[in-house]
C-alpha positions in Angstrom: 39.1 -7.4 15.4 40.7 -7.0 18.3 38.3 -5.8 20.8 39.0 -2.3 22.0 39.9 -1.4 26.1 37.4 0.7 27.3 38.8 3.8 29.3 37.1 4.6 32.3 36.8 8.4 34.6 36.2 8.0 37.6 35.5 11.4 38.9 36.0 12.0 42.3 35.4 15.6 44.8 37.8 16.0 47.4 36.1 16.6 50.7 33.5 18.2 48.8 31.0 19.5 51.7 34.5 20.8 52.9 35.2 22.8 49.5 31.7 24.3 49.2 32.3 25.6 52.8 35.8 27.1 51.7 33.5 28.5 49.0 30.8 30.4 50.3 33.1 31.2 53.8 36.9 31.4 51.8 38.9 32.4 55.6 37.7 28.6 56.2 41.0 27.4 53.9 43.3 27.8 56.5 41.2 26.6 59.5 41.0 23.5 60.6 37.8 22.2 60.7 34.7 20.3 59.7 31.4 20.0 58.4 28.1 18.7 60.6 27.4 18.6 64.1 26.4 20.5 67.0 28.8 23.0 68.9 26.9 24.7 70.9 26.0 20.9 72.1 29.5 19.4 71.7 27.3 16.1 70.1 26.5 15.0 66.6 28.5 13.8 64.0 31.0 14.9 61.4 29.6 14.4 57.6 32.8 15.7 56.0 36.1 17.2 57.9 39.1 19.4 56.0 42.1 18.4 55.2 43.3 20.4 57.9 41.5 18.7 60.4 42.1 15.0 59.2 46.3 15.3 59.6 45.0 15.2 62.8 42.9 12.7 63.1 39.9 14.0 63.2 37.7 12.2 60.3 34.2 11.9 58.8 31.8 10.0 61.0 33.3 11.0 64.3 31.4 12.7 67.4 32.1 16.1 67.7 32.7 15.6 70.9 35.6 13.1 70.5 37.1 15.6 67.6 37.0 18.4 70.7 39.7 16.2 72.2 41.6 16.3 69.4 41.4 19.7 68.4 39.2 22.3 70.9 39.4 24.7 68.5 38.1 22.7 65.8 35.7 25.2 64.0 32.2 23.8 62.7 30.3 24.8 59.5 26.5 23.8 59.0 25.7 21.7 56.4 24.1 23.6 53.5 22.5 21.0 50.6 21.3 24.1 48.5 25.0 24.8 47.4 26.4 21.1 47.6 23.5 20.8 45.1 24.6 23.8 43.0 27.7 23.1 42.6 27.6 19.5 42.1 25.5 20.4 38.8 27.8 22.4 37.4 30.7 19.3 37.9 27.9 17.0 36.0 27.5 19.5 33.2 30.6 19.7 32.8 31.9 16.3 32.7 29.2 16.1 30.1 31.0 18.0 27.6 33.2 14.8 27.7 31.3 12.4 26.7 27.7 11.6 26.4 28.0 8.5 28.4 28.4 9.7 32.8 26.9 8.3 34.9 26.7 10.0 38.4 27.3 7.8 41.4 26.8 10.2 43.7 26.3 14.1 44.8 29.7 14.5 44.2 31.0 11.5 41.9 30.6 10.3 38.6 32.1 7.7 35.5 32.6 8.7 32.3 33.2 6.4 29.3 36.3 8.4 27.5 37.0 5.9 24.8 35.9 7.6 22.3 37.4 10.8 23.3 40.7 8.8 23.4 40.8 8.4 19.5 42.0 11.8 19.2 43.7 12.8 23.3 45.4 11.1 26.0 43.0 10.3 28.9 46.3 11.7 31.1 45.9 15.4 29.2 41.9 14.8 29.1 41.9 14.3 32.8 44.3 16.8 33.8 41.6 19.2 31.6 39.1 18.1 34.0 40.3 18.1 37.3 42.6 21.6 36.6 39.3 23.2 34.7 36.9 21.6 38.1 39.9 23.2 40.5 40.3 26.6 38.3 36.4 27.4 37.3 34.7 26.1 40.8 37.0 26.0 43.2 36.1 21.9 43.5 39.1 20.2 44.2 38.6 16.1 42.4 41.0 13.1 42.1 40.2 10.6 38.5 40.9 6.9 38.6 41.3 6.2 34.9 40.8 2.1 34.4 39.1 -0.7 31.9 36.3 -0.8 34.5 34.3 1.2 36.6 35.3 -0.5 39.8 38.9 -0.3 39.3 38.9 2.9 38.0 37.1 4.2 41.3 39.6 2.1 43.5 42.4 4.1 41.4 40.7 7.4 42.5 40.4 6.8 45.7 45.3 6.1 46.2 45.8 9.8 45.3 44.2 12.5 47.5 43.8 15.1 47.2 43.5 16.0 43.3 45.3 12.7 42.1 44.7 11.4 39.1 45.9 7.2 39.2 45.8 4.9 35.9 45.3 1.2 37.1 45.2 -1.6 33.9 45.0 -4.9 34.9 48.3 -6.0 34.8 49.2 -3.7 37.2 46.4 -4.8 39.9 48.3 -7.1 42.3 51.7 -4.7 42.8 48.6 -1.9 43.6 45.8 -3.0 44.6 47.2 -6.2 46.8 49.0 -4.5 49.2 45.9 -3.0 50.9 43.7 -3.3 53.5 41.1 -5.4 52.2 38.2 -2.9 53.7 39.6 -0.7 51.1 38.0 -3.0 48.2 34.7 -0.7 47.5 31.8 -2.5 48.4 33.0 -4.4 51.1 30.7 -3.5 54.2 32.0 -2.3 57.2 30.3 -5.0 59.0 32.5 -7.6 57.2 36.7 -6.6 56.6 36.7 -6.6 60.6 35.3 -9.8 60.0 38.3 -10.9 57.6 41.2 -9.1 60.0 39.8 -11.9 63.2 40.3 -14.5 60.5 43.8 -13.0 59.4 42.9 -11.9 55.7 44.6 -8.1 56.6 45.4 -7.5 52.8 43.8 -7.8 49.3 46.2 -10.2 48.3 45.0 -12.2 51.5 41.5 -12.3 49.9 42.7 -13.0 46.7 44.5 -15.2 47.8 43.3 -19.4 47.2 44.2 -20.8 50.1 42.3 -18.4 52.1 38.9 -19.1 50.2 37.7 -21.6 53.1 38.1 -19.4 55.5 36.6 -16.2 54.0 33.4 -18.3 53.3 33.2 -18.5 56.6 31.9 -14.7 57.0 30.6 -14.4 53.2 28.4 -15.7 50.6 29.9 -17.5 47.8 28.7 -15.6 45.5 29.7 -12.6 47.0 33.1 -13.9 47.6 33.0 -14.2 43.5 31.9 -10.5 42.4 34.2 -9.3 44.5 37.2 -11.6 43.1 36.1 -10.6 39.6 35.5 -6.8 40.5 39.4 -7.0 41.8 40.6 -9.0 38.6 39.5 -6.2 36.8 36.6 -8.9 35.1 32.8 -6.4 35.8 31.3 -4.4 34.2 33.3 -1.3 31.8 29.0 -0.7 29.7 28.3 3.2 31.4 24.3 3.9 31.2 23.6 7.1 31.3 20.0 6.4 32.0 19.7 2.8 34.2 19.3 5.4 37.2 17.3 8.4 34.9 14.1 7.5 35.9 13.9 6.9 40.0 11.6 3.3 40.9 11.4 5.7 43.7 12.7 8.7 46.0 13.2 9.0 49.3 14.7 12.0 51.2 15.9 12.2 55.1 17.7 14.2 57.6 19.8 12.4 60.2 19.6 15.0 63.7 22.9 16.5 65.5 20.9 15.5 68.8 17.7 13.0 69.8 14.9 15.5 69.0 11.1 13.9 71.2 9.2 16.8 70.4 6.5 15.3 68.5 6.0 18.7 66.2 10.2 19.5 65.3 10.0 15.8 64.1 7.0 15.9 61.8 8.2 19.7 60.2 11.1 18.1 59.8 10.2 15.2 57.7 7.0 18.0 55.8 11.2 19.6 54.5 12.2 16.1 53.5 9.0 16.0 51.8 9.8 19.0 50.3 12.6 17.2 48.3 10.6 14.5 47.1 8.2 16.1 45.2 10.9 18.6 43.8 12.5 15.7 42.3 9.2 14.4 41.9 8.5 17.3 39.2 12.0 17.7 38.8 11.4 13.9 36.3 8.2 14.6 35.8 6.4 12.0 37.3 3.5 10.9 40.0 3.3 9.7 42.8 0.8 6.7 44.6 2.5 5.8 47.1 3.8 8.4 50.2 6.3 7.3 53.1 8.0 8.5 56.6 10.5 7.2 57.8 12.4 7.2 61.2 15.4 5.8 63.5 14.7 5.9 67.1 17.7 6.9 68.9 18.0 4.1 71.9 18.8 1.1 69.4 19.0 2.7 66.2 16.0 0.8 64.6 14.2 1.7 62.0 10.9 2.2 61.3 9.2 2.7 57.2 5.5 3.2 57.8 3.6 4.0 53.6 0.1 4.7 52.9 -1.3 4.6 49.1 -3.4 6.9 47.2 -6.2 6.2 45.4 -4.6 7.6 42.6 -1.4 8.8 41.2 -0.7 12.4 41.9 2.0 15.6 42.8 0.1 17.0 44.9 2.1 18.6 47.9 -1.0 18.9 50.2 -2.2 15.4 49.7 1.1 13.9 50.6 1.4 16.1 53.2 -2.0 15.6 55.0 -1.2 11.4 54.4 2.8 12.0 55.6 0.5 13.1 59.0 -1.9 10.6 59.1 1.2 8.1 59.1 2.9 10.5 62.0 0.1 10.5 64.3 -0.9 7.0 63.6 3.0 5.0 64.0 5.2 7.5 66.2 5.4 5.7 69.9 6.7 9.4 71.6 10.9 7.9 71.4 13.3 9.9 71.0 14.6 9.6 67.3 17.8 10.8 65.6 16.4 10.7 61.7 12.9 11.6 60.6 12.8 10.9 56.0 10.7 11.1 53.6 9.3 8.5 50.3 7.6 8.7 47.2 7.2 5.4 45.0 4.7 3.6 43.0 5.9 6.4 40.2 4.4 7.1 37.0 5.6 9.6 34.6 3.7 12.4 33.8 3.7 10.7 29.8 2.2 7.2 30.4 -0.6 8.0 32.6 -3.4 7.0 31.4 -6.9 9.0 31.8 -10.1 6.5 32.0 -12.8 7.4 29.1 -15.5 7.9 31.1 -18.3 10.3 31.4 -16.4 12.2 33.4 -14.1 12.8 31.4 -14.7 12.4 27.8 -14.4 16.4 27.1 -10.9 15.6 27.7 -10.8 13.5 23.9 -13.1 15.7 21.6 
């Protein structure tokens, strides 16, 4: 019996933060704008650039000062994570109508296994319907990649933006992917591809050429190379496990400041804000935590500092977490300016799995 070929969708929202900004403020549709940064000081890093801004060469991770040199009338819109979460939930709920094999990859992208559904409907018809509904009903543009594996579906969704639908079969990999820049391989690190470029490995085709194997191994371990090679050839995973990430092993939240922050009260308050988000997610998963942590990134050298403290028992008590966070901060903050502050919860336990010890003080719970 012939094995059924999987049909995997990767649905990727187009300029998600910018799309949400235009939903909130429709006049932005006709403006050149970015999300993130701080216009008052011309500092900070851009989170997302609108497509009008991208056409001018402005892009995510670019410094705001540089972007303003390109287009001095650039509008800067603040981030709104509550809005992003709201729209992301609408996005995920819509996808779940098509298959119960759905895996969120981030706030604005997800994988969907429609193998069963395509027995009665053409995959392009399904993809077009999803794309149309997201845009018409929720004003959220997306691109969709269709392929037999998760990796190839992800690569396909990147090929046509915005509002693209791309089918990528294994037999088309050489024709479609090999001419692309090696930096386009999903999973190749930002530190790795410049090294490959210096070696003359410019395209994915160069990367896949056996003649370049020995050169590639000077910047990459053999096992890492084989993983990337298998991904490109369509030999990687085609299995979507919806429950794979449903129970987190840890929960963290952080925020990058738009400027260097020295005031300890401001930094600590931001950590408390991030802790609130962690506790919200802890409660959403109906879990307890036993370990609390802080995270700081120094402004001078971008070094990361993480410190944690383990409690005597599992809890979901925000006040208790907050008290321990304050202790950690007072102990480990050295007064240097920071660019990022965050909080984390780990050593997690589902509330339904918590075992209450039977002793003189708890016996009534069992009566």
